[in-house]
Biotite code that builds the C-alpha atoms (Angstrom):
import biotite.structure as struc

atoms = struc.array([
    struc.Atom([0.000, 0.000, 0.000], chain_id="A", res_id=1, res_name="MET", atom_name="CA", element="C"),
    struc.Atom([1.326, 3.433, -0.963], chain_id="A", res_id=2, res_name="GLN", atom_name="CA", element="C"),
    struc.Atom([1.690, 5.826, 1.989], chain_id="A", res_id=3, res_name="THR", atom_name="CA", element="C"),
    struc.Atom([1.525, 9.616, 2.056], chain_id="A", res_id=4, res_name="GLU", atom_name="CA", element="C"),
    struc.Atom([5.320, 9.641, 1.628], chain_id="A", res_id=5, res_name="TYR", atom_name="CA", element="C"),
    struc.Atom([6.613, 9.440, -1.925], chain_id="A", res_id=6, res_name="GLN", atom_name="CA", element="C"),
    struc.Atom([8.151, 6.053, -2.655], chain_id="A", res_id=7, res_name="GLY", atom_name="CA", element="C"),
    struc.Atom([7.319, 4.584, 0.761], chain_id="A", res_id=8, res_name="VAL", atom_name="CA", element="C"),
    struc.Atom([4.946, 1.609, 1.039], chain_id="A", res_id=9, res_name="TYR", atom_name="CA", element="C"),
    struc.Atom([3.271, -0.101, 3.968], chain_id="A", res_id=10, res_name="ARG", atom_name="CA", element="C"),
    struc.Atom([2.679, -3.834, 4.405], chain_id="A", res_id=11, res_name="ALA", atom_name="CA", element="C"),
    struc.Atom([0.577, -5.237, 7.260], chain_id="A", res_id=12, res_name="THR", atom_name="CA", element="C"),
    struc.Atom([-0.449, -8.561, 8.772], chain_id="A", res_id=13, res_name="LEU", atom_name="CA", element="C"),
    struc.Atom([-2.952, -8.820, 11.639], chain_id="A", res_id=14, res_name="ALA", atom_name="CA", element="C"),
    struc.Atom([-4.465, -11.579, 13.765], chain_id="A", res_id=15, res_name="GLY", atom_name="CA", element="C"),
    struc.Atom([-6.997, -11.768, 16.591], chain_id="A", res_id=16, res_name="ARG", atom_name="CA", element="C"),
    struc.Atom([-8.811, -14.185, 18.847], chain_id="A", res_id=17, res_name="THR", atom_name="CA", element="C"),
    struc.Atom([-12.549, -14.731, 18.274], chain_id="A", res_id=18, res_name="LEU", atom_name="CA", element="C"),
    struc.Atom([-15.648, -15.905, 20.137], chain_id="A", res_id=19, res_name="GLY", atom_name="CA", element="C"),
    struc.Atom([-15.367, -17.478, 23.575], chain_id="A", res_id=20, res_name="PHE", atom_name="CA", element="C"),
    struc.Atom([-11.564, -17.606, 23.361], chain_id="A", res_id=21, res_name="VAL", atom_name="CA", element="C"),
    struc.Atom([-11.530, -13.861, 22.681], chain_id="A", res_id=22, res_name="ASP", atom_name="CA", element="C"),
    struc.Atom([-13.349, -13.221, 25.960], chain_id="A", res_id=23, res_name="VAL", atom_name="CA", element="C"),
    struc.Atom([-11.238, -15.671, 27.982], chain_id="A", res_id=24, res_name="VAL", atom_name="CA", element="C"),
    struc.Atom([-7.908, -14.289, 26.761], chain_id="A", res_id=25, res_name="LEU", atom_name="CA", element="C"),
    struc.Atom([-8.909, -10.649, 27.030], chain_id="A", res_id=26, res_name="GLY", atom_name="CA", element="C"),
    struc.Atom([-9.315, -9.738, 23.354], chain_id="A", res_id=27, res_name="ARG", atom_name="CA", element="C"),
    struc.Atom([-5.854, -10.691, 22.145], chain_id="A", res_id=28, res_name="TYR", atom_name="CA", element="C"),
    struc.Atom([-4.651, -8.758, 19.066], chain_id="A", res_id=29, res_name="ARG", atom_name="CA", element="C"),
    struc.Atom([-1.446, -9.087, 17.038], chain_id="A", res_id=30, res_name="TYR", atom_name="CA", element="C"),
    struc.Atom([-0.348, -6.766, 14.243], chain_id="A", res_id=31, res_name="SER", atom_name="CA", element="C"),
    struc.Atom([2.791, -6.652, 12.130], chain_id="A", res_id=32, res_name="TYR", atom_name="CA", element="C"),
    struc.Atom([3.574, -3.589, 10.016], chain_id="A", res_id=33, res_name="ALA", atom_name="CA", element="C"),
    struc.Atom([6.472, -2.736, 7.749], chain_id="A", res_id=34, res_name="SER", atom_name="CA", element="C"),
    struc.Atom([7.322, 0.516, 6.008], chain_id="A", res_id=35, res_name="TYR", atom_name="CA", element="C"),
    struc.Atom([9.456, -0.178, 2.967], chain_id="A", res_id=36, res_name="LEU", atom_name="CA", element="C"),
    struc.Atom([10.884, 1.314, -0.198], chain_id="A", res_id=37, res_name="GLU", atom_name="CA", element="C"),
    struc.Atom([12.617, 0.202, -3.369], chain_id="A", res_id=38, res_name="LEU", atom_name="CA", element="C"),
    struc.Atom([16.333, -0.399, -2.956], chain_id="A", res_id=39, res_name="SER", atom_name="CA", element="C"),
    struc.Atom([18.716, 2.070, -4.642], chain_id="A", res_id=40, res_name="PRO", atom_name="CA", element="C"),
    struc.Atom([19.168, -0.436, -7.499], chain_id="A", res_id=41, res_name="LYS", atom_name="CA", element="C"),
    struc.Atom([15.392, -0.872, -7.810], chain_id="A", res_id=42, res_name="GLY", atom_name="CA", element="C"),
    struc.Atom([15.651, -4.666, -7.833], chain_id="A", res_id=43, res_name="ASP", atom_name="CA", element="C"),
    struc.Atom([14.068, -5.414, -4.438], chain_id="A", res_id=44, res_name="ARG", atom_name="CA", element="C"),
    struc.Atom([12.274, -3.816, -1.524], chain_id="A", res_id=45, res_name="LEU", atom_name="CA", element="C"),
    struc.Atom([14.124, -2.848, 1.638], chain_id="A", res_id=46, res_name="ARG", atom_name="CA", element="C"),
    struc.Atom([12.649, -2.179, 5.085], chain_id="A", res_id=47, res_name="PRO", atom_name="CA", element="C"),
    struc.Atom([12.605, 1.212, 6.785], chain_id="A", res_id=48, res_name="LEU", atom_name="CA", element="C"),
    struc.Atom([10.765, 0.307, 9.973], chain_id="A", res_id=49, res_name="ARG", atom_name="CA", element="C"),
    struc.Atom([9.137, -2.862, 11.279], chain_id="A", res_id=50, res_name="PHE", atom_name="CA", element="C"),
    struc.Atom([6.699, -2.939, 14.212], chain_id="A", res_id=51, res_name="THR", atom_name="CA", element="C"),
    struc.Atom([5.065, -5.800, 16.097], chain_id="A", res_id=52, res_name="LEU", atom_name="CA", element="C"),
    struc.Atom([2.188, -4.781, 18.363], chain_id="A", res_id=53, res_name="THR", atom_name="CA", element="C"),
    struc.Atom([0.459, -7.064, 20.899], chain_id="A", res_id=54, res_name="LYS", atom_name="CA", element="C"),
    struc.Atom([-2.714, -5.936, 22.675], chain_id="A", res_id=55, res_name="LYS", atom_name="CA", element="C"),
    struc.Atom([-4.847, -7.353, 25.458], chain_id="A", res_id=56, res_name="ARG", atom_name="CA", element="C"),
    struc.Atom([-7.286, -5.594, 27.751], chain_id="A", res_id=57, res_name="ILE", atom_name="CA", element="C"),
    struc.Atom([-5.180, -3.495, 30.102], chain_id="A", res_id=58, res_name="GLY", atom_name="CA", element="C"),
    struc.Atom([-1.881, -4.196, 28.345], chain_id="A", res_id=59, res_name="LYS", atom_name="CA", element="C"),
    struc.Atom([-0.127, -3.249, 25.132], chain_id="A", res_id=60, res_name="GLU", atom_name="CA", element="C"),
    struc.Atom([3.432, -3.958, 24.029], chain_id="A", res_id=61, res_name="SER", atom_name="CA", element="C"),
    struc.Atom([5.123, -2.643, 20.919], chain_id="A", res_id=62, res_name="LYS", atom_name="CA", element="C"),
    struc.Atom([8.418, -3.855, 19.541], chain_id="A", res_id=63, res_name="TYR", atom_name="CA", element="C"),
    struc.Atom([10.087, -2.145, 16.582], chain_id="A", res_id=64, res_name="SER", atom_name="CA", element="C"),
    struc.Atom([13.297, -2.005, 14.606], chain_id="A", res_id=65, res_name="VAL", atom_name="CA", element="C"),
    struc.Atom([14.284, 0.997, 12.493], chain_id="A", res_id=66, res_name="THR", atom_name="CA", element="C"),
    struc.Atom([16.668, 0.563, 9.564], chain_id="A", res_id=67, res_name="PHE", atom_name="CA", element="C"),
    struc.Atom([18.639, 3.827, 9.345], chain_id="A", res_id=68, res_name="ASN", atom_name="CA", element="C"),
    struc.Atom([20.694, 3.514, 6.169], chain_id="A", res_id=69, res_name="TYR", atom_name="CA", element="C"),
    struc.Atom([22.156, 7.032, 6.287], chain_id="A", res_id=70, res_name="SER", atom_name="CA", element="C"),
    struc.Atom([23.649, 6.442, 9.754], chain_id="A", res_id=71, res_name="LYS", atom_name="CA", element="C"),
    struc.Atom([24.151, 2.717, 9.094], chain_id="A", res_id=72, res_name="LYS", atom_name="CA", element="C"),
    struc.Atom([22.327, 1.747, 12.271], chain_id="A", res_id=73, res_name="GLN", atom_name="CA", element="C"),
    struc.Atom([19.653, -0.676, 13.432], chain_id="A", res_id=74, res_name="LEU", atom_name="CA", element="C"),
    struc.Atom([17.595, 0.802, 16.261], chain_id="A", res_id=75, res_name="ILE", atom_name="CA", element="C"),
    struc.Atom([15.694, -1.713, 18.401], chain_id="A", res_id=76, res_name="PHE", atom_name="CA", element="C"),
    struc.Atom([12.910, -0.342, 20.597], chain_id="A", res_id=77, res_name="SER", atom_name="CA", element="C"),
    struc.Atom([10.432, -1.899, 23.031], chain_id="A", res_id=78, res_name="ARG", atom_name="CA", element="C"),
    struc.Atom([7.563, -0.099, 24.801], chain_id="A", res_id=79, res_name="VAL", atom_name="CA", element="C"),
    struc.Atom([5.098, -1.717, 27.233], chain_id="A", res_id=80, res_name="THR", atom_name="CA", element="C"),
    struc.Atom([1.936, -0.098, 28.606], chain_id="A", res_id=81, res_name="HIS", atom_name="CA", element="C"),
    struc.Atom([-0.004, -1.644, 31.500], chain_id="A", res_id=82, res_name="ASN", atom_name="CA", element="C"),
    struc.Atom([-0.331, -0.215, 34.995], chain_id="A", res_id=83, res_name="GLN", atom_name="CA", element="C"),
    struc.Atom([3.070, 1.334, 34.371], chain_id="A", res_id=84, res_name="GLU", atom_name="CA", element="C"),
    struc.Atom([4.884, 2.183, 31.157], chain_id="A", res_id=85, res_name="SER", atom_name="CA", element="C"),
    struc.Atom([8.354, 0.892, 30.322], chain_id="A", res_id=86, res_name="HIS", atom_name="CA", element="C"),
    struc.Atom([10.598, 1.570, 27.347], chain_id="A", res_id=87, res_name="SER", atom_name="CA", element="C"),
    struc.Atom([13.976, 0.307, 26.201], chain_id="A", res_id=88, res_name="HIS", atom_name="CA", element="C"),
    struc.Atom([16.125, 1.085, 23.167], chain_id="A", res_id=89, res_name="GLN", atom_name="CA", element="C"),
    struc.Atom([19.346, -0.375, 21.752], chain_id="A", res_id=90, res_name="GLU", atom_name="CA", element="C"),
    struc.Atom([21.416, 0.473, 18.692], chain_id="A", res_id=91, res_name="THR", atom_name="CA", element="C"),
    struc.Atom([23.496, -1.852, 16.529], chain_id="A", res_id=92, res_name="GLN", atom_name="CA", element="C"),
    struc.Atom([25.728, -0.853, 13.598], chain_id="A", res_id=93, res_name="PRO", atom_name="CA", element="C"),
    struc.Atom([24.897, -2.089, 10.118], chain_id="A", res_id=94, res_name="MET", atom_name="CA", element="C"),
    struc.Atom([27.595, -4.063, 8.316], chain_id="A", res_id=95, res_name="LYS", atom_name="CA", element="C"),
    struc.Atom([28.790, -3.270, 4.822], chain_id="A", res_id=96, res_name="GLU", atom_name="CA", element="C"),
    struc.Atom([27.572, -5.575, 2.076], chain_id="A", res_id=97, res_name="GLY", atom_name="CA", element="C"),
    struc.Atom([24.740, -7.195, 4.056], chain_id="A", res_id=98, res_name="LEU", atom_name="CA", element="C"),
    struc.Atom([21.105, -7.285, 2.956], chain_id="A", res_id=99, res_name="ILE", atom_name="CA", element="C"),
    struc.Atom([18.740, -6.271, 5.758], chain_id="A", res_id=100, res_name="TYR", atom_name="CA", element="C"),
    struc.Atom([15.201, -7.646, 5.922], chain_id="A", res_id=101, res_name="GLU", atom_name="CA", element="C"),
    struc.Atom([12.223, -7.759, 8.273], chain_id="A", res_id=102, res_name="ASP", atom_name="CA", element="C"),
    struc.Atom([9.533, -10.466, 8.133], chain_id="A", res_id=103, res_name="TYR", atom_name="CA", element="C"),
    struc.Atom([7.155, -8.814, 5.686], chain_id="A", res_id=104, res_name="LEU", atom_name="CA", element="C"),
    struc.Atom([9.794, -7.391, 3.354], chain_id="A", res_id=105, res_name="THR", atom_name="CA", element="C"),
    struc.Atom([11.650, -10.702, 3.309], chain_id="A", res_id=106, res_name="LEU", atom_name="CA", element="C"),
    struc.Atom([8.642, -12.746, 2.230], chain_id="A", res_id=107, res_name="PHE", atom_name="CA", element="C"),
    struc.Atom([7.673, -10.192, -0.399], chain_id="A", res_id=108, res_name="TYR", atom_name="CA", element="C"),
    struc.Atom([11.194, -10.335, -1.865], chain_id="A", res_id=109, res_name="ASN", atom_name="CA", element="C"),
    struc.Atom([11.214, -14.133, -1.668], chain_id="A", res_id=110, res_name="PHE", atom_name="CA", element="C"),
    struc.Atom([7.891, -14.325, -3.457], chain_id="A", res_id=111, res_name="ARG", atom_name="CA", element="C"),
    struc.Atom([9.154, -12.143, -6.297], chain_id="A", res_id=112, res_name="TYR", atom_name="CA", element="C"),
    struc.Atom([12.266, -14.173, -6.954], chain_id="A", res_id=113, res_name="GLY", atom_name="CA", element="C"),
    struc.Atom([14.961, -12.064, -5.292], chain_id="A", res_id=114, res_name="CYS", atom_name="CA", element="C"),
    struc.Atom([16.441, -15.237, -3.784], chain_id="A", res_id=115, res_name="TYR", atom_name="CA", element="C"),
    struc.Atom([16.066, -17.355, -6.877], chain_id="A", res_id=116, res_name="GLY", atom_name="CA", element="C"),
    struc.Atom([13.305, -19.651, -8.133], chain_id="A", res_id=117, res_name="PRO", atom_name="CA", element="C"),
    struc.Atom([11.369, -21.882, -5.746], chain_id="A", res_id=118, res_name="ILE", atom_name="CA", element="C"),
    struc.Atom([12.802, -25.389, -5.870], chain_id="A", res_id=119, res_name="GLN", atom_name="CA", element="C"),
    struc.Atom([11.496, -28.475, -4.094], chain_id="A", res_id=120, res_name="ARG", atom_name="CA", element="C"),
    struc.Atom([13.931, -29.998, -1.628], chain_id="A", res_id=121, res_name="GLY", atom_name="CA", element="C"),
    struc.Atom([15.896, -26.761, -1.212], chain_id="A", res_id=122, res_name="ARG", atom_name="CA", element="C"),
    struc.Atom([16.608, -24.780, 1.978], chain_id="A", res_id=123, res_name="THR", atom_name="CA", element="C"),
    struc.Atom([17.083, -21.014, 1.617], chain_id="A", res_id=124, res_name="TYR", atom_name="CA", element="C"),
    struc.Atom([19.337, -19.227, 4.129], chain_id="A", res_id=125, res_name="HIS", atom_name="CA", element="C"),
    struc.Atom([17.703, -15.795, 4.175], chain_id="A", res_id=126, res_name="LEU", atom_name="CA", element="C"),
    struc.Atom([18.672, -12.553, 5.962], chain_id="A", res_id=127, res_name="PRO", atom_name="CA", element="C"),
    struc.Atom([16.404, -11.429, 8.805], chain_id="A", res_id=128, res_name="LEU", atom_name="CA", element="C"),
    struc.Atom([17.180, -8.625, 11.272], chain_id="A", res_id=129, res_name="HIS", atom_name="CA", element="C"),
    struc.Atom([14.178, -8.054, 13.535], chain_id="A", res_id=130, res_name="VAL", atom_name="CA", element="C"),
    struc.Atom([15.982, -8.735, 16.838], chain_id="A", res_id=131, res_name="HIS", atom_name="CA", element="C"),
    struc.Atom([19.438, -7.888, 18.106], chain_id="A", res_id=132, res_name="LYS", atom_name="CA", element="C"),
    struc.Atom([21.713, -10.850, 17.509], chain_id="A", res_id=133, res_name="GLY", atom_name="CA", element="C"),
    struc.Atom([19.359, -12.366, 14.909], chain_id="A", res_id=134, res_name="MET", atom_name="CA", element="C"),
    struc.Atom([20.629, -12.256, 11.334], chain_id="A", res_id=135, res_name="SER", atom_name="CA", element="C"),
    struc.Atom([19.003, -15.043, 9.315], chain_id="A", res_id=136, res_name="SER", atom_name="CA", element="C"),
    struc.Atom([16.213, -17.548, 8.883], chain_id="A", res_id=137, res_name="ILE", atom_name="CA", element="C"),
    struc.Atom([16.201, -20.944, 7.148], chain_id="A", res_id=138, res_name="ASP", atom_name="CA", element="C"),
    struc.Atom([13.208, -21.567, 4.893], chain_id="A", res_id=139, res_name="LEU", atom_name="CA", element="C"),
    struc.Atom([12.814, -25.105, 3.530], chain_id="A", res_id=140, res_name="SER", atom_name="CA", element="C"),
    struc.Atom([10.720, -26.176, 0.551], chain_id="A", res_id=141, res_name="ILE", atom_name="CA", element="C"),
    struc.Atom([9.625, -29.803, 0.924], chain_id="A", res_id=142, res_name="ALA", atom_name="CA", element="C"),
    struc.Atom([10.572, -32.516, -1.525], chain_id="A", res_id=143, res_name="SER", atom_name="CA", element="C"),
    struc.Atom([7.845, -33.749, -3.853], chain_id="A", res_id=144, res_name="ARG", atom_name="CA", element="C"),
    struc.Atom([7.440, -36.898, -1.737], chain_id="A", res_id=145, res_name="GLU", atom_name="CA", element="C"),
    struc.Atom([6.932, -34.948, 1.491], chain_id="A", res_id=146, res_name="GLU", atom_name="CA", element="C"),
    struc.Atom([4.703, -32.467, -0.325], chain_id="A", res_id=147, res_name="GLU", atom_name="CA", element="C"),
    struc.Atom([2.383, -35.246, -1.527], chain_id="A", res_id=148, res_name="GLU", atom_name="CA", element="C"),
    struc.Atom([2.195, -36.662, 1.982], chain_id="A", res_id=149, res_name="LYS", atom_name="CA", element="C"),
    struc.Atom([0.965, -33.325, 3.366], chain_id="A", res_id=150, res_name="HIS", atom_name="CA", element="C"),
    struc.Atom([-1.348, -32.707, 0.410], chain_id="A", res_id=151, res_name="ARG", atom_name="CA", element="C"),
    struc.Atom([-3.244, -35.917, 1.186], chain_id="A", res_id=152, res_name="LYS", atom_name="CA", element="C"),
    struc.Atom([-4.161, -34.379, 4.557], chain_id="A", res_id=153, res_name="GLU", atom_name="CA", element="C"),
    struc.Atom([-5.757, -31.342, 2.897], chain_id="A", res_id=154, res_name="GLU", atom_name="CA", element="C"),
    struc.Atom([-9.492, -31.252, 2.219], chain_id="A", res_id=155, res_name="THR", atom_name="CA", element="C"),
    struc.Atom([-9.107, -28.379, -0.254], chain_id="A", res_id=156, res_name="ASN", atom_name="CA", element="C"),
    struc.Atom([-6.054, -29.075, -2.408], chain_id="A", res_id=157, res_name="LYS", atom_name="CA", element="C"),
    struc.Atom([-6.552, -26.239, -4.890], chain_id="A", res_id=158, res_name="LYS", atom_name="CA", element="C"),
    struc.Atom([-3.628, -23.830, -5.183], chain_id="A", res_id=159, res_name="GLY", atom_name="CA", element="C"),
    struc.Atom([-1.422, -25.719, -2.719], chain_id="A", res_id=160, res_name="LYS", atom_name="CA", element="C"),
    struc.Atom([1.681, -26.272, -4.860], chain_id="A", res_id=161, res_name="ASP", atom_name="CA", element="C"),
    struc.Atom([4.700, -25.958, -2.542], chain_id="A", res_id=162, res_name="PHE", atom_name="CA", element="C"),
    struc.Atom([4.910, -27.025, 1.110], chain_id="A", res_id=163, res_name="PHE", atom_name="CA", element="C"),
    struc.Atom([7.338, -25.002, 3.228], chain_id="A", res_id=164, res_name="LEU", atom_name="CA", element="C"),
    struc.Atom([8.697, -24.847, 6.778], chain_id="A", res_id=165, res_name="ARG", atom_name="CA", element="C"),
    struc.Atom([10.626, -22.215, 8.743], chain_id="A", res_id=166, res_name="PHE", atom_name="CA", element="C"),
    struc.Atom([11.220, -21.091, 12.325], chain_id="A", res_id=167, res_name="ARG", atom_name="CA", element="C"),
    struc.Atom([10.899, -17.583, 13.752], chain_id="A", res_id=168, res_name="VAL", atom_name="CA", element="C"),
    struc.Atom([11.534, -15.991, 17.129], chain_id="A", res_id=169, res_name="ASN", atom_name="CA", element="C"),
    struc.Atom([9.113, -17.718, 19.533], chain_id="A", res_id=170, res_name="ARG", atom_name="CA", element="C"),
    struc.Atom([8.037, -14.450, 21.150], chain_id="A", res_id=171, res_name="GLU", atom_name="CA", element="C"),
    struc.Atom([6.948, -12.997, 17.819], chain_id="A", res_id=172, res_name="ASP", atom_name="CA", element="C"),
    struc.Atom([4.186, -15.597, 17.407], chain_id="A", res_id=173, res_name="VAL", atom_name="CA", element="C"),
    struc.Atom([3.619, -16.607, 21.086], chain_id="A", res_id=174, res_name="SER", atom_name="CA", element="C"),
    struc.Atom([4.727, -20.146, 20.275], chain_id="A", res_id=175, res_name="SER", atom_name="CA", element="C"),
    struc.Atom([6.714, -22.641, 22.319], chain_id="A", res_id=176, res_name="ASN", atom_name="CA", element="C"),
    struc.Atom([8.701, -23.613, 19.233], chain_id="A", res_id=177, res_name="SER", atom_name="CA", element="C"),
    struc.Atom([8.404, -20.746, 16.730], chain_id="A", res_id=178, res_name="GLY", atom_name="CA", element="C"),
    struc.Atom([7.820, -23.333, 13.988], chain_id="A", res_id=179, res_name="ASP", atom_name="CA", element="C"),
    struc.Atom([5.623, -22.362, 11.032], chain_id="A", res_id=180, res_name="ILE", atom_name="CA", element="C"),
    struc.Atom([4.614, -24.476, 8.051], chain_id="A", res_id=181, res_name="GLU", atom_name="CA", element="C"),
    struc.Atom([2.226, -23.995, 5.178], chain_id="A", res_id=182, res_name="GLY", atom_name="CA", element="C"),
    struc.Atom([1.490, -23.861, 1.476], chain_id="A", res_id=183, res_name="TRP", atom_name="CA", element="C"),
    struc.Atom([2.424, -21.587, -1.404], chain_id="A", res_id=184, res_name="LEU", atom_name="CA", element="C"),
    struc.Atom([0.682, -21.421, -4.764], chain_id="A", res_id=185, res_name="SER", atom_name="CA", element="C"),
    struc.Atom([2.597, -21.800, -8.018], chain_id="A", res_id=186, res_name="SER", atom_name="CA", element="C"),
    struc.Atom([3.251, -18.021, -8.044], chain_id="A", res_id=187, res_name="ASP", atom_name="CA", element="C"),
    struc.Atom([4.467, -18.156, -4.387], chain_id="A", res_id=188, res_name="ALA", atom_name="CA", element="C"),
    struc.Atom([1.346, -16.649, -2.848], chain_id="A", res_id=189, res_name="THR", atom_name="CA", element="C"),
    struc.Atom([0.814, -17.901, 0.732], chain_id="A", res_id=190, res_name="PRO", atom_name="CA", element="C"),
    struc.Atom([-2.472, -19.857, 0.704], chain_id="A", res_id=191, res_name="VAL", atom_name="CA", element="C"),
    struc.Atom([-2.333, -21.589, 4.078], chain_id="A", res_id=192, res_name="LYS", atom_name="CA", element="C"),
    struc.Atom([-0.160, -21.348, 7.169], chain_id="A", res_id=193, res_name="GLY", atom_name="CA", element="C"),
    struc.Atom([0.043, -23.078, 10.544], chain_id="A", res_id=194, res_name="THR", atom_name="CA", element="C"),
    struc.Atom([1.830, -21.744, 13.629], chain_id="A", res_id=195, res_name="ILE", atom_name="CA", element="C"),
    struc.Atom([2.855, -24.735, 15.726], chain_id="A", res_id=196, res_name="LYS", atom_name="CA", element="C"),
    struc.Atom([2.654, -25.007, 19.519], chain_id="A", res_id=197, res_name="ASP", atom_name="CA", element="C"),
    struc.Atom([0.960, -21.668, 20.205], chain_id="A", res_id=198, res_name="VAL", atom_name="CA", element="C"),
    struc.Atom([0.773, -21.047, 23.946], chain_id="A", res_id=199, res_name="ILE", atom_name="CA", element="C"),
    struc.Atom([-2.696, -22.007, 25.309], chain_id="A", res_id=200, res_name="LEU", atom_name="CA", element="C"),
    struc.Atom([-3.925, -23.024, 21.838], chain_id="A", res_id=201, res_name="PHE", atom_name="CA", element="C"),
    struc.Atom([-1.721, -25.691, 20.267], chain_id="A", res_id=202, res_name="GLY", atom_name="CA", element="C"),
    struc.Atom([-1.506, -25.411, 16.463], chain_id="A", res_id=203, res_name="ASP", atom_name="CA", element="C"),
    struc.Atom([-3.266, -22.425, 14.879], chain_id="A", res_id=204, res_name="LEU", atom_name="CA", element="C"),
    struc.Atom([-3.885, -22.170, 11.149], chain_id="A", res_id=205, res_name="TRP", atom_name="CA", element="C"),
    struc.Atom([-5.220, -19.677, 8.642], chain_id="A", res_id=206, res_name="GLY", atom_name="CA", element="C"),
    struc.Atom([-6.139, -20.031, 4.972], chain_id="A", res_id=207, res_name="GLU", atom_name="CA", element="C"),
    struc.Atom([-6.416, -17.559, 2.104], chain_id="A", res_id=208, res_name="LEU", atom_name="CA", element="C"),
    struc.Atom([-10.047, -16.990, 1.133], chain_id="A", res_id=209, res_name="ILE", atom_name="CA", element="C"),
    struc.Atom([-9.671, -14.262, -1.516], chain_id="A", res_id=210, res_name="ALA", atom_name="CA", element="C"),
    struc.Atom([-7.036, -12.515, -3.604], chain_id="A", res_id=211, res_name="ARG", atom_name="CA", element="C"),
    struc.Atom([-7.082, -8.857, -4.534], chain_id="A", res_id=212, res_name="LYS", atom_name="CA", element="C"),
    struc.Atom([-6.935, -8.217, -8.272], chain_id="A", res_id=213, res_name="ALA", atom_name="CA", element="C"),
    struc.Atom([-3.644, -6.806, -9.522], chain_id="A", res_id=214, res_name="GLY", atom_name="CA", element="C"),
    struc.Atom([-1.811, -7.729, -6.334], chain_id="A", res_id=215, res_name="ALA", atom_name="CA", element="C"),
    struc.Atom([1.238, -9.279, -7.975], chain_id="A", res_id=216, res_name="HIS", atom_name="CA", element="C"),
    struc.Atom([3.101, -6.666, -9.965], chain_id="A", res_id=217, res_name="ARG", atom_name="CA", element="C"),
    struc.Atom([6.824, -6.931, -10.545], chain_id="A", res_id=218, res_name="LYS", atom_name="CA", element="C"),
    struc.Atom([9.549, -5.180, -8.542], chain_id="A", res_id=219, res_name="ILE", atom_name="CA", element="C"),
    struc.Atom([11.206, -2.557, -10.703], chain_id="A", res_id=220, res_name="GLY", atom_name="CA", element="C"),
    struc.Atom([7.878, -1.337, -12.067], chain_id="A", res_id=221, res_name="ARG", atom_name="CA", element="C"),
    struc.Atom([5.299, 0.820, -10.370], chain_id="A", res_id=222, res_name="LYS", atom_name="CA", element="C"),
    struc.Atom([3.972, -1.105, -7.353], chain_id="A", res_id=223, res_name="ILE", atom_name="CA", element="C"),
])
């Protein structure tokens, strides 16, 4: 989504509890947001600021990382609001020659081929810098044999072309393991995802129910 700032875009992902569980857990809300722009070469997107916000009745926490390319710094910030407010900030220097990604920018760039074509049986070692001391993520595309095994378990098989697995920071998804698995379509659109071992829930899954027309334009052209 284009923002009010020229050349700056915003990507978001949100989740929430529903029904009886929503009442029991105090209206739990998660939101991920990334501000991003085209890289100087115009061949990929790069993050400017990533924010993860968690809300419950009486409590809100917000974690963010700012990518300051002019000062070559990563700025990590955490703010918590409940009966008292707490904030903490740390700075880490950027290294020359590294690609810096947050969750949303990374998966957009992966989808559009910045890390090569999707190949079954391959593991991609991808850059990820959303926490201090964290610099990468391994994303594995299942072999055809494993893919067929998982496809047999699916009631709706349409559009589920590649099965993938990866692990994120456990805190970012409130999971005991941080393991995520799911399906991509032939054009690398996420169509189903499962977060494993979510605290108090077990495995939670979500599935794509609609696609917005014109949503897959190429990097390097007007987005």
